[in-house]
N, C-alpha and C positions, 0 to 999 in steps of 0.2 A: 270680476277683475281677471285679465288675461294671465294665464299661467306663465307665458313667456316673459311677461313684464318683470318677473323676478330676476331674469338674466341681465337686466340693465344695470344691476348693482355689482360692481367689480368684485368685492370680497365674496359675495355669494357665488359668483362664477368660479372663483378659485376653490371655494369650499366644495362645490359640486364636482369639479374636476378632480380634486384630491381624493374625495371619497369614492368616486367612480373608479379611479385607478386602484385604490385600496381594495375595493370589492372585486375588481378583476382578478387580483391576486388571491383574494379569499375564495374565489370560485375554483381556482386551481389547487390550492393548498390541501383542503381536506381529502380530496380524491388521491392526490399524490402521496400524502403522508399515510393514509390508510393502507394503500397497496405497498408502500415501502416497508411497513411493519409486517404485513402478511408475507411479503417476499423474504423478510429476515428470519421470521420464526414460524410463520403459518398459524400462529395462535390467536384466536379470537380474544382470549383473556388479556394477552399482551396488548392487543389493539385497544381494548377498553381501558387499560391502565394508562397508555400514552395519551389517548384522547381525554380521559378523565382527569389526568394531571394538569393538562392545559386549562380545563374548566375550573379545577380547584384553585389554581393560581389566579385565574381571572376573578373568581368570586372573592378570594381573600383580599384583593387590593381595590375592589370597586369603590369602597367608601373613600379611600385615599384619593382615588381619581376624582371623585366628586368635590372633595375639599380643594384639591389643587386647581380644578377647573373654575371654581368660584373665586379663587385668589389670583391666578396667573392669567396672562393673555392666552386665550384658548388656541389661537393659531400657532403660537410658539410651542405650546404643549403638544399639539398634534405633530408638528415637525419633528420634535425630539423623539417621540414614541415611535413614529414610523421609521426613523433612521435606525433606532435600536432594533426594531422588528426586522428590518432588512439585514442587519448583521446576524441576528439569531437564525433566520432562515438560510442565510448563506452558509453558516456553519453546519446546519442540518444537511443541506445539499452536498457540501463537501464531504461529509462523513459517509453519506450514502454512495456517492459517485466513486469514492476511493476505496470502498469496501471496509471502512473502519466504523460503520454504524453499529450501535448496540442498543438494546432496550434501555439501559440506564442513561446512556448519553441522550437518546431521543426524549426520554422523560424530562431530563434537566432542561434541554433546549425548548421543549414544548412548554414547560413551566415558565421560562423566560418570556416566550412569545405571548402566553396568556396573561402574564403580569403587565406587559406593555399594552396589550389591548385593553385591559381593565382601566389603566390610567387614561387612555385616550377616549374611551367610550362616552363618559358623561359630558366631557367638553365638546365632543363632536356633535352630540345630540342637542346640547344647549346653545351651540353657536348659531344655529339657523335664525332664531329671533333677533340676533345682533346684526345680521347681514341684510335684512329686508324690512320695510315698513310693516306695521301690524296688519294692515289690510291685505298684504300679500302673504300672510303667514300660511294659510291653508294651501294655496297653489305652490308656494315655495317648498313646503314639506312633500307634497305629492311629486313635484318635478325632481326633487332630490332623490326620492325613492325610485322613480322611473330610471334615472341615470344609474343608480346603484344596481338595479335589477337587470338593466341591459348589460352592464359590465359582468354581472354574475352569470348571465346566459353565456357570454363569450368565454368567461373563465372556466365554467363547468365543462363546456365542450372542449376547450383547449386542454384542460386537465386530463380528460378521458383520452384524448388523442395522444398527448405526450406520454402518458403511462403505457398505452398500448404500443406506441411506435418506438420510443427511446428509453422508457423506464421512468420510475417515479422521481429519481434524483434530479433529472432535468426539469421536471415540473416544479419542484421546490426551488430550484435555482431561478426559474422565471419569476416565481413569487417574490424572491428577495429583490430582484431588479425592480419589480413593480412597487414594492414598499419604498424603495429609494426614490422613485419618480413621484410617489405621493408626497413624500417629505418635501420635495422641491415645490410642489403646488402649495402646500400649507405654509411654506416660508414666505409666500407673497401676500398672505393675509395680514392686514394692518388694523387690528381691532384691540383696544385696550382691555384690561381685566375689568369685570363689572365693578361699579362703584359700591363700596361697602365699608363699614367700620372695621377697624382691626380687632381681631379676637383670636383666641387660641383654637387649635385644631379640634379639641374636645368640645368647645363651645359651638364650633361650626357644625360638628356632627349632631349635637343636641338640637340645634336650630333646624337642621335638615330633617331630623326625625320628627320634630313637631309639625313641620309642614307636611311630611309624608302621612302621619297618622291623623291629621286634621280632617281628612277627606275619606269617608268610608269606602267610596267607590274605588279609590286608589289601591288601598291594601287588599280589598276583596279580589280585585282582578289580578294583583300581583301574586296572591296565594293560589289563584287558579292556574296561572302560568308557571308557578313553581312545579306543579304536577305535570301540566301539559308539556312543558319543555323537556323535563326529565324523561318522560315516557316517549316522546317523539324522537329525541336525540338518541336515546338508547336503542330504539327500534330501527331508526333510519341510518344514523351515522355509524353505528357499530354492527348491527345485524344485516343492514342493507348490502354492504360489500360482500358479506359472506354468502347471502342469497345469490348475488350477481356471479360470484366465482363458481357457484355450483349450478348455474343455469345459463343465463344469456351472455355472460362475459363482462369484462372490465370496460370496454368501450361502450357497451350498452348501458352500463351504470352511469357513465358520463351523460348520456342522452336522457336518462331518467332524472338525474339531478338538474339538468338544463330545463326539464319540463317544469320544475318548481319555479325557476326564475322567469320563464316565459309567462307562467300564470301570474307571478308577482308583477311583471311588467304590465300585463293587462289590468291587474287590480289597481296599479298606480294610475293608469290612464282613466279607469273608472272613477277613482277618487278625485281626480281633478275636475270632474264634471258633476259628480253626485256625492253629496254628503247629507244624509238624512238628519232630521232634527234630533233624533235620538241615536246619534252615530255610534256611541259606545255600546248601546244595546245591540245594534245590528252587528257590530264587530265581534262582540262576545258570542252571539248566536252563531256566527259563521265559524267560530273555533271548533264547533262539532265536526267540521270537515277534516280536521287534523287526524281523525281516526281512520279516514278512508284509505290513505296509502299504507297504513300499518296493516289493515285487514288485507289489502291487495298483496302486500309482500308475503303475508302468511299463506296465501293460496298460490303464490308464485306464478302470476300471469306473465305475459310477454312484455317486452320493452314498451310497446305503444300504450298498452293499458296502464302500466305503471307510470309512464310519463304523463298521461292524462290525469291520473289520480294526483300526482304531485302538482300538476298545473292547477287543479281545483284548490289544493291546499295553498298554493302561492297566491291565487286571487283572494282567498279568504284572509290570509295573513296580511296582505297589503292593505285591504280595506280596514282591517282592525288597526294596523299600525298607524295609518294616517289619522284615524279617529282618535287613537290614544295620544299621539303627539299633540294634536290640536287641543284636546281636552286638558292635558298638562300645561301647555303653553298659554292657554286662556286663563287658567286658574292659579298658577304658581308664580310668585314674583321672580323677575329675571335674575336677581342676585342670589336666589336660592334654588334655581331650576336645576343646575347641574347636580346638586346634592340630592334632590328628589329623584332625578334620573338614576343616580348611583344606588339609592335604596331600592328603586324599582328594579334595576338590573340585578342587584344582590339577591333580592327575594325571588325574582323570576329564574335566576340561574343557580341558586344555592344547592338545589338538588340535582343539578346536571351531572356532577361527578358520580353521584350515587347511581343515577340511571345508566350512565355510560359504563361504569365499572361493573355494575351488577348484571348488565345485559348478557355478557358472555357466560358467566357461571350459571345464571338461571337458564339460559338456552341449552347449556351442556347438560343440565339436570332434567329439564322437562321437555326440551325440544325447542327449535327455533319458532315454529308456527304457534304453539301455545304461548310463548313469550310475547310474540308480536300481538296476538289477540288480547292478552292481558294488558299490554300497553294501550291498546285502543280503548279498552274498558275504562282505564284510568282517565284518559282524555275525556270520555263522555261523562264520567261521574264528576270530575272537577268543574267542567263547564256547566253542567246542570246545577251544581251547588252555587256557582257564582251568580246564576240567573235568579236565584232565590232572593238576592239582595234588591230591595226597593231602590236604593241609591244607584245601583248599576242600571236598572231598568229606566230610571227617571231622569238621568243627567241629560241636559239639553245643550246643544251647541249654541252659544250666544252670539257668535260673530266677533271677529277680531277688533272691531271698532269699540266693543264694550269691555275690552280687557281691563281688569283692575289690578293695581299693584298691591292691594291689601290682601293679607292671608285670608283664604276662605274658611268658613266654619264647616263642621261636619254636617252632611245633609240629614 
């Protein structure tokens, strides 16, 4: 089935457009915010706290996001959260540009932005199956990821250029405008809330938990990424800018981060044409690659080598993500899918604040290079343990024409 065929569906086109604009801003924001904090205090610990607070707020509200996305029209939910994110980023930009920024203020506004992202995430992920026929599910996911990663390439490059040329405040201001444009795209989506019986929020959470735990391969992979994401984010998001500031510079860090999204774009193109029968196994195996840029940062090579390492990580991440999305969408009923995505995101991200907040103090105690090498070891160990699961190794892609609406049993 042609990948481009998904674009014939109006709501899918607006979903892809809205998410692409959103990701364009998300490519700018981390680079601009990181250097805004470093310009303000020069403290790696402060940077870890600001980044970690956003992740903490994100984790805290993910389950609420899943419940809301299975109750409300998902397009409306995305419109509201992106409008709120535009406002929070505008306030961050204003504080930085006027010289009124402080670490407590940035912590509060980062928490607001993380909370809004948490409410949006499950609905965004679960909306794809509502916008295309089942037989287009795999190419629709892959094309959506390609659009997102193309936007991230542009965003990361733009972020590095803005920070180097006019300062981080303007980068965050651009991010606010992009969130506003994304809200406009989502406002055009006309899809009703999933059909389901009325129930309490607590009952919704219990039902989502039952779906999440019914499949061993789901929670095993989520536990793997609890460790992988914490180690990778602490090493790359927190310590990466520090390495850049002491070696090849801030504009070079933008090129390095763009390398990841170039790789992710290539991985998305690969996923449109190739999905092995045991796609989840291949995706989990490729997660070993996440250790490569952490080791590269530890030995501090040049921009080109680091960009290539991040590119390899991007390819691996994209092949895994498409395999993961299709696996969930094939096996989880549509009216419970957002809640399963929310438990997935919660488990995968719950340790992010710990990894980000701990990276600075640990690096100050034992050194940046040993901390990065330790993070790489955690990635390798968590991935190796996930591969010990027979269910992870044995899950087979069935094809969207065989999707069942009945809950699956544990393998």
